[in-house]
PAVOKOL-64133 format. One record per atom (N, C-alpha, C, O): x, y, z; residue in three letters; atom name. Coordinates in nm, 2 decimals. Each point is the difference from the previous one (the first is absolute). Layout:
PAVOKOL-64133
<node <X; Y; Z>; ALA; CA>
...
end
This chain:
PAVOKOL-64133
<node <30.75; -1.23; 14.13>; MET; N>
<node <0.06; 0.08; 0.04>; MET; CA>
<node <0.13; -0.07; 0.10>; MET; C>
<node <0.11; -0.03; -0.03>; MET; O>
<node <-0.18; 0.02; 0.14>; TYR; N>
<node <0.08; -0.05; 0.16>; TYR; CA>
<node <0.04; -0.09; -0.02>; TYR; C>
<node <0.09; -0.03; 0.07>; TYR; O>
<node <-0.13; -0.07; -0.16>; GLY; N>
<node <0.07; -0.12; -0.04>; GLY; CA>
<node <0.09; 0.01; -0.06>; GLY; C>
<node <0.09; -0.08; 0.03>; GLY; O>
<node <-0.06; 0.18; -0.14>; LEU; N>
<node <0.09; 0.02; -0.03>; LEU; CA>
<node <0.11; 0.04; 0.08>; LEU; C>
<node <0.10; -0.08; 0.01>; LEU; O>
<node <-0.11; 0.20; 0.04>; ILE; N>
<node <0.07; 0.08; 0.12>; ILE; CA>
<node <0.11; -0.10; 0.09>; ILE; C>
<node <0.12; 0.02; 0.03>; ILE; O>
<node <-0.24; -0.16; 0.02>; TRP; N>
<node <0.09; -0.07; 0.09>; TRP; CA>
<node <0.07; -0.11; -0.06>; TRP; C>
<node <0.08; -0.05; 0.06>; TRP; O>
<node <-0.11; 0.02; -0.16>; ARG; N>
<node <0.10; -0.08; -0.12>; ARG; CA>
<node <0.13; 0.04; -0.03>; ARG; C>
<node <0.10; -0.06; 0.02>; ARG; O>
<node <-0.10; 0.21; -0.08>; VAL; N>
<node <0.14; 0.08; -0.03>; VAL; CA>
<node <0.05; 0.03; 0.09>; VAL; C>
<node <0.12; 0.04; -0.01>; VAL; O>
<node <-0.18; -0.07; 0.16>; LEU; N>
<node <0.08; 0.02; 0.12>; LEU; CA>
<node <0.12; -0.07; 0.04>; LEU; C>
<node <-0.04; -0.11; 0.04>; LEU; O>
<node <0.15; 0.11; -0.03>; PRO; N>
<node <0.11; -0.09; 0.01>; PRO; CA>
<node <-0.02; -0.10; 0.14>; PRO; C>
<node <-0.08; 0.04; 0.09>; PRO; O>
<node <0.14; -0.13; -0.07>; GLY; N>
<node <0.04; -0.05; 0.16>; GLY; CA>
<node <-0.14; -0.11; 0.01>; GLY; C>
<node <-0.07; -0.04; -0.09>; GLY; O>
<node <0.09; 0.00; 0.30>; PRO; N>
<node <-0.10; -0.06; -0.02>; PRO; CA>
<node <-0.14; 0.10; 0.09>; PRO; C>
<node <0.01; 0.12; 0.01>; PRO; O>
<node <-0.11; -0.17; 0.05>; TRP; N>
<node <-0.14; 0.07; 0.02>; TRP; CA>
<node <-0.01; 0.09; 0.08>; TRP; C>
<node <-0.09; 0.09; -0.01>; TRP; O>
<node <0.19; -0.08; 0.12>; ILE; N>
<node <0.03; 0.10; 0.10>; ILE; CA>
<node <0.03; 0.13; -0.08>; ILE; C>
<node <-0.08; 0.09; -0.04>; ILE; O>
<node <0.25; -0.09; 0.00>; SER; N>
<node <0.04; 0.10; -0.07>; SER; CA>
<node <-0.08; 0.05; -0.10>; SER; C>
<node <0.00; 0.12; -0.01>; SER; O>
<node <-0.06; -0.19; -0.07>; LYS; N>
<node <-0.16; 0.04; -0.12>; LYS; CA>
<node <-0.08; 0.07; 0.13>; LYS; C>
<node <0.03; 0.12; 0.01>; LYS; O>
<node <-0.10; -0.15; 0.07>; LEU; N>
<node <-0.06; 0.08; 0.07>; LEU; CA>
<node <0.10; 0.12; 0.06>; LEU; C>
<node <-0.06; 0.11; -0.02>; LEU; O>
<node <0.15; -0.08; 0.07>; ILE; N>
<node <0.06; 0.11; 0.06>; ILE; CA>
<node <0.05; 0.10; -0.16>; ILE; C>
<node <0.04; 0.11; -0.01>; ILE; O>
<node <-0.05; -0.17; -0.07>; MET; N>
<node <0.02; 0.06; -0.13>; MET; CA>
<node <-0.11; 0.09; -0.06>; MET; C>
<node <-0.01; 0.12; -0.03>; MET; O>
<node <-0.09; -0.24; 0.01>; ALA; N>
<node <-0.17; 0.08; -0.07>; ALA; CA>
<node <-0.06; 0.07; 0.13>; ALA; C>
<node <-0.09; 0.08; -0.04>; ALA; O>
<node <0.11; -0.07; 0.21>; LEU; N>
<node <-0.05; 0.10; 0.10>; LEU; CA>
<node <0.11; 0.12; -0.06>; LEU; C>
<node <-0.06; 0.09; -0.06>; LEU; O>
<node <0.18; -0.08; 0.06>; GLY; N>
<node <0.10; 0.08; -0.03>; GLY; CA>
<node <-0.05; 0.09; -0.16>; GLY; C>
<node <0.00; 0.12; 0.00>; GLY; O>
<node <-0.03; -0.19; -0.09>; LEU; N>
<node <-0.03; 0.02; -0.14>; LEU; CA>
<node <-0.21; 0.12; 0.05>; LEU; C>
<node <-0.04; 0.11; -0.05>; LEU; O>
<node <-0.04; -0.19; 0.15>; LEU; N>
<node <-0.13; 0.10; 0.02>; LEU; CA>
<node <0.06; 0.09; 0.05>; LEU; C>
<node <0.03; 0.10; -0.06>; LEU; O>
<node <0.01; -0.11; 0.19>; VAL; N>
<node <0.09; 0.13; 0.09>; VAL; CA>
<node <0.06; 0.14; -0.09>; VAL; C>
<node <-0.02; 0.12; 0.02>; VAL; O>
<node <0.11; -0.19; -0.13>; GLY; N>
<node <0.04; 0.12; -0.08>; GLY; CA>
<node <-0.11; 0.06; -0.10>; GLY; C>
<node <0.01; 0.11; -0.04>; GLY; O>
<node <-0.11; -0.19; 0.02>; VAL; N>
<node <-0.11; 0.04; -0.08>; VAL; CA>
<node <-0.10; 0.09; 0.05>; VAL; C>
<node <-0.04; 0.10; -0.06>; VAL; O>
<node <0.01; -0.14; 0.18>; GLY; N>
<node <-0.11; 0.09; 0.05>; GLY; CA>
<node <0.13; 0.14; 0.06>; GLY; C>
<node <-0.07; 0.09; 0.06>; GLY; O>
<node <0.19; -0.07; -0.07>; LEU; N>
<node <0.06; 0.11; 0.05>; LEU; CA>
<node <0.00; 0.09; -0.12>; LEU; C>
<node <-0.01; 0.12; 0.01>; LEU; O>
<node <0.02; -0.19; -0.13>; LEU; N>
<node <0.04; 0.08; -0.11>; LEU; CA>
<node <-0.15; 0.05; -0.07>; LEU; C>
<node <-0.02; 0.08; -0.10>; LEU; O>
<node <-0.09; -0.15; 0.19>; LEU; N>
<node <-0.11; 0.10; -0.05>; LEU; CA>
<node <-0.03; 0.08; 0.10>; LEU; C>
<node <-0.09; 0.08; -0.02>; LEU; O>
<node <0.15; -0.10; 0.14>; TRP; N>
<node <-0.06; 0.08; 0.13>; TRP; CA>
<node <0.06; 0.11; -0.04>; TRP; C>
<node <-0.09; 0.09; -0.02>; TRP; O>
<node <0.22; -0.04; -0.01>; PHE; N>
<node <0.11; 0.11; 0.00>; PHE; CA>
<node <-0.01; 0.06; -0.18>; PHE; C>
<node <0.00; 0.12; 0.00>; PHE; O>
<node <0.00; -0.18; -0.12>; PHE; N>
<node <0.00; 0.09; -0.10>; PHE; CA>
<node <-0.14; 0.00; -0.07>; PHE; C>
<node <-0.05; 0.10; -0.05>; PHE; O>
<node <-0.01; -0.26; 0.06>; ALA; N>
<node <-0.12; 0.00; -0.11>; ALA; CA>
<node <-0.13; 0.05; 0.07>; ALA; C>
<node <-0.08; 0.05; -0.07>; ALA; O>
<node <0.05; -0.07; 0.19>; PHE; N>
<node <-0.11; 0.07; 0.09>; PHE; CA>
<node <0.01; 0.16; -0.03>; PHE; C>
<node <-0.07; 0.06; -0.09>; PHE; O>
<node <0.17; 0.00; 0.18>; PRO; N>
<node <0.06; 0.12; -0.07>; PRO; CA>
<node <0.01; 0.08; -0.10>; PRO; C>
<node <0.02; 0.12; 0.01>; PRO; O>
<node <-0.02; -0.18; -0.09>; ALA; N>
<node <0.05; 0.05; -0.17>; ALA; CA>
<node <-0.21; 0.01; -0.05>; ALA; C>
<node <-0.02; 0.10; -0.07>; ALA; O>
<node <-0.06; -0.16; 0.10>; ILE; N>
<node <-0.14; -0.07; -0.06>; ILE; CA>
<node <-0.06; 0.15; 0.09>; ILE; C>
<node <-0.06; 0.09; -0.06>; ILE; O>
<node <0.09; -0.10; 0.19>; SER; N>
<node <-0.14; 0.09; 0.15>; SER; CA>
<node <-0.05; 0.07; -0.04>; SER; C>
<node <-0.12; 0.02; 0.03>; SER; O>
<node <0.20; 0.09; -0.16>; PRO; N>
<node <-0.07; 0.17; 0.00>; PRO; CA>
<node <-0.14; -0.03; -0.10>; PRO; C>
<node <-0.10; 0.06; -0.01>; PRO; O>
<node <0.15; -0.21; -0.06>; HIS; N>
<node <-0.09; -0.03; -0.11>; HIS; CA>
<node <-0.14; -0.07; 0.05>; HIS; C>
<node <-0.11; 0.01; -0.05>; HIS; O>
<node <0.14; -0.08; 0.16>; MET; N>
<node <-0.12; -0.03; 0.09>; MET; CA>
<node <-0.11; 0.10; 0.09>; MET; C>
<node <0.02; 0.09; 0.07>; MET; O>
<node <-0.14; -0.14; -0.10>; PRO; N>
<node <-0.10; 0.09; 0.02>; PRO; CA>
<node <-0.01; -0.01; 0.21>; PRO; C>
<node <-0.06; 0.08; 0.07>; PRO; O>
<node <0.10; -0.13; -0.05>; PHE; N>
<node <-0.03; -0.05; 0.18>; PHE; CA>
<node <0.03; 0.20; 0.09>; PHE; C>
<node <-0.07; 0.04; 0.10>; PHE; O>
<node <0.18; 0.03; -0.16>; ASN; N>
<node <0.01; 0.13; 0.07>; ASN; CA>
<node <-0.13; 0.11; -0.07>; ASN; C>
<node <0.00; 0.11; 0.06>; ASN; O>
<node <-0.10; -0.12; -0.15>; ASP; N>
<node <-0.07; 0.07; -0.08>; ASP; CA>
<node <-0.08; -0.02; 0.14>; ASP; C>
<node <-0.03; -0.10; 0.05>; ASP; O>
<node <0.01; 0.25; 0.01>; GLY; N>
<node <-0.13; 0.04; 0.09>; GLY; CA>
<node <-0.10; 0.01; -0.10>; GLY; C>
<node <0.02; 0.04; -0.12>; GLY; O>
<node <-0.15; -0.09; 0.20>; ALA; N>
<node <-0.14; 0.05; -0.06>; ALA; CA>
<node <-0.07; 0.11; 0.07>; ALA; C>
<node <-0.10; 0.03; -0.05>; ALA; O>
<node <0.14; 0.03; 0.16>; VAL; N>
<node <-0.02; 0.08; 0.06>; VAL; CA>
<node <0.08; 0.15; -0.02>; VAL; C>
<node <0.11; 0.03; 0.04>; VAL; O>
<node <-0.19; 0.05; -0.10>; GLU; N>
<node <0.11; 0.13; -0.07>; GLU; CA>
<node <0.05; 0.09; 0.17>; GLU; C>
<node <-0.06; 0.01; 0.10>; GLU; O>
<node <0.13; 0.03; -0.13>; THR; N>
<node <0.11; 0.05; 0.15>; THR; CA>
<node <0.00; 0.19; -0.03>; THR; C>
<node <0.00; 0.06; 0.10>; THR; O>
<node <0.00; 0.01; -0.19>; GLY; N>
<node <-0.03; 0.11; 0.03>; GLY; CA>
<node <-0.12; 0.06; 0.00>; GLY; C>
<node <-0.10; -0.07; -0.01>; GLY; O>
<node <0.10; 0.24; 0.04>; GLY; N>
<node <-0.14; 0.03; 0.01>; GLY; CA>
<node <-0.12; 0.07; 0.07>; GLY; C>
<node <-0.09; 0.07; -0.04>; GLY; O>
<node <0.15; -0.16; 0.21>; GLY; N>
<node <-0.15; 0.06; 0.06>; GLY; CA>
<node <0.06; -0.06; 0.14>; GLY; C>
<node <0.12; -0.03; 0.03>; GLY; O>
<node <-0.23; 0.03; 0.04>; GLY; N>
<node <0.00; -0.03; 0.10>; GLY; CA>
<node <-0.07; 0.17; 0.10>; GLY; C>
<node <0.02; 0.12; 0.00>; GLY; O>
<node <-0.13; -0.26; 0.10>; GLY; N>
<node <-0.08; 0.17; 0.07>; GLY; CA>
<node <-0.09; 0.02; -0.05>; GLY; C>
<node <-0.03; -0.06; -0.11>; GLY; O>
<node <-0.06; 0.18; 0.17>; ALA; N>
<node <-0.13; -0.05; -0.06>; ALA; CA>
<node <0.02; 0.15; -0.11>; ALA; C>
<node <-0.10; 0.03; -0.07>; ALA; O>
<node <0.19; 0.06; 0.07>; ALA; N>
<node <-0.01; 0.11; -0.09>; ALA; CA>
<node <0.14; -0.07; -0.11>; ALA; C>
<node <0.04; 0.08; -0.09>; ALA; O>
<node <0.00; -0.16; 0.08>; GLY; N>
<node <0.07; -0.08; -0.08>; GLY; CA>
<node <0.12; 0.08; 0.00>; GLY; C>
<node <0.06; 0.00; -0.11>; GLY; O>
<node <-0.02; 0.08; 0.22>; ASP; N>
<node <0.11; 0.05; -0.01>; ASP; CA>
<node <0.11; -0.07; 0.03>; ASP; C>
<node <0.11; 0.01; -0.04>; ASP; O>
<node <-0.17; -0.10; 0.15>; GLY; N>
<node <0.19; -0.04; 0.09>; GLY; CA>
<node <-0.04; 0.08; 0.07>; GLY; C>
<node <0.09; 0.00; 0.09>; GLY; O>
<node <-0.18; 0.08; -0.06>; SER; N>
<node <0.02; 0.06; 0.18>; SER; CA>
<node <-0.05; -0.05; 0.08>; SER; C>
<node <0.06; 0.03; 0.10>; SER; O>
<node <-0.15; -0.10; -0.06>; ALA; N>
<node <-0.03; -0.09; 0.10>; ALA; CA>
<node <0.05; -0.10; 0.02>; ALA; C>
<node <0.06; -0.09; -0.07>; ALA; O>
<node <-0.10; 0.11; 0.23>; GLN; N>
<node <0.14; -0.12; 0.11>; GLN; CA>
<node <-0.06; -0.08; 0.05>; GLN; C>
<node <-0.12; 0.00; -0.04>; GLN; O>
<node <0.15; -0.12; 0.13>; ALA; N>
<node <-0.08; -0.11; 0.04>; ALA; CA>
<node <0.04; 0.05; 0.16>; ALA; C>
<node <0.10; 0.05; 0.04>; ALA; O>
<node <-0.24; -0.11; 0.03>; GLU; N>
<node <0.06; 0.00; 0.12>; GLU; CA>
<node <-0.03; -0.10; 0.06>; GLU; C>
<node <-0.11; -0.06; 0.02>; GLU; O>
<node <0.27; 0.02; 0.03>; VAL; N>
<node <0.06; -0.12; 0.07>; VAL; CA>
<node <-0.10; 0.01; 0.13>; VAL; C>
<node <-0.03; 0.11; 0.04>; VAL; O>
<node <-0.03; -0.23; 0.03>; PRO; N>
<node <-0.11; -0.02; 0.09>; PRO; CA>
<node <0.16; 0.00; 0.13>; PRO; C>
<node <0.10; -0.06; -0.03>; PRO; O>
<node <-0.12; 0.13; 0.15>; GLY; N>
<node <0.07; -0.05; 0.06>; GLY; CA>
<node <0.15; 0.04; 0.00>; GLY; C>
<node <0.08; -0.03; 0.09>; GLY; O>
<node <-0.05; 0.10; -0.22>; GLY; N>
<node <0.12; 0.10; -0.01>; GLY; CA>
<node <-0.04; 0.10; 0.05>; GLY; C>
<node <-0.10; 0.03; 0.06>; GLY; O>
<node <0.26; 0.05; -0.10>; ALA; N>
<node <0.06; 0.12; 0.02>; ALA; CA>
<node <-0.06; 0.09; -0.10>; ALA; C>
<node <0.04; 0.04; -0.11>; ALA; O>
<node <-0.18; -0.02; 0.16>; SER; N>
<node <-0.05; 0.11; -0.08>; SER; CA>
<node <-0.03; 0.13; 0.08>; SER; C>
<node <-0.07; 0.09; -0.05>; SER; O>
<node <0.12; -0.07; 0.18>; GLY; N>
<node <-0.03; 0.12; 0.10>; GLY; CA>
<node <-0.10; 0.01; 0.01>; GLY; C>
<node <-0.10; -0.04; -0.07>; GLY; O>
<node <0.11; 0.11; 0.19>; GLY; N>
<node <-0.15; 0.04; 0.07>; GLY; CA>
<node <-0.01; -0.09; 0.07>; GLY; C>
<node <-0.12; 0.00; 0.02>; GLY; O>
<node <0.17; -0.08; 0.04>; GLN; N>
<node <-0.04; -0.16; 0.11>; GLN; CA>
<node <0.09; 0.03; 0.11>; GLN; C>
<node <0.01; -0.08; 0.09>; GLN; O>
end
């Protein structure tokens, strides 16, 4: 396939090289800005395995506060 593209491009080898690099960059930009954003909602990369709702703290009501060592916890 690359040989076919090389034979179809006109001119000497230096102009073929420049046009082939331009085609490569053009295809990459089309993929980067159009194809990949179009399929990204369908890909599983953003699916988290950890549940984020419902909890924290000993009682599970979210009222526990973390103590920061050396922080501004008052009383010092």
